[in-house]
C-alpha positions in Angstrom: 7.9 10.4 -5.3 10.7 8.4 -6.2 12.0 5.5 -4.8 13.8 2.3 -5.6 12.3 -0.1 -7.6 10.8 -3.4 -6.3 10.1 -6.4 -8.7 7.1 -8.6 -8.9 8.5 -10.9 -5.6 9.4 -7.5 -3.8 13.0 -7.6 -3.9 15.0 -4.5 -5.1 15.5 -4.9 -8.8 18.7 -4.5 -10.0 19.8 -3.7 -13.4 23.5 -3.7 -12.4 22.6 -1.1 -10.5 19.5 -0.3 -8.3 16.8 1.2 -9.9 14.8 4.0 -9.2 11.4 4.8 -10.2 9.7 8.4 -10.6 6.2 7.9 -9.4 6.3 5.5 -6.7 2.6 5.8 -5.3 1.2 2.4 -6.6 4.3 0.5 -5.0 3.8 2.5 -1.8 0.1 1.6 -1.7 0.9 -2.2 -2.2 3.3 -2.6 0.7 0.8 -0.7 2.8 -2.1 -3.2 2.1 -0.2 -6.4 2.3 2.1 -5.2 5.7 0.7 -6.4 9.1 0.7 -3.6 11.9 4.4 -4.9 13.3 6.0 -6.2 10.3 7.9 -2.4 10.0 10.3 -2.5 12.7 11.4 1.5 12.6 7.2 2.2 11.9 5.2 -0.6 14.1 1.7 1.2 13.5 2.0 0.9 9.7 -0.1 -1.5 7.6 -3.7 -2.7 6.5 -2.9 -6.6 6.6 -5.4 -6.6 3.7 -5.4 -11.0 4.3 -6.7 -10.7 7.7 -10.1 -8.7 5.9 -10.6 -11.0 3.6 -14.4 -12.3 5.0 -15.3 -8.7 5.9 -18.2 -7.1 3.8 -15.4 -3.7 2.9 -16.8 -0.9 4.8 -14.1 -1.6 8.1 -11.3 -2.5 5.3 -12.0 0.7 3.4 -11.8 2.8 6.3 -8.4 0.7 7.4 -7.1 1.5 4.1 -7.8 4.8 4.2 -6.6 6.2 7.5 -3.3 4.0 6.6 -3.1 5.9 3.6 -3.5 9.4 5.0 -1.3 8.7 8.2 1.1 7.6 5.3 0.7 11.1 3.7 -1.8 10.4 0.8 -4.5 12.6 -0.7 -7.2 9.9 -1.2 -9.7 10.9 -3.1 -11.6 7.8 -3.3 -11.3 4.2 -2.5 -14.1 1.7 -3.8 -14.5 -2.3 -3.2 -16.8 -3.7 -5.9 -17.5 -7.0 -7.1 -14.3 -8.4 -4.9 -11.8 -5.5 -6.8 -10.5 -2.8 -5.1 -9.6 0.4 -7.1 -7.8 3.7 -5.1 -7.5 6.6 -6.4 -5.1 8.4 -3.6 -1.6 10.4 -4.5 1.0 11.9 -2.4 
């Protein structure tokens, strides 16, 4: 999926013009993980809000991530949380 490239501060990356990336799956996943429901005006029910899950044991968080990725159109092969490291295998 093509999309505008965001920089490390989640601002539009500009190099004299807007930059476009061919494979934006990781960028979309990052935004879905970090944003809370209600952050997106046009899609108020979108977002995992991962920061509110910090004390969770993992099961609820993993289910929420899978639900949000699938709702966004991704095919989720695997989501894992081991020793505090989140790994995902999901793509459009």
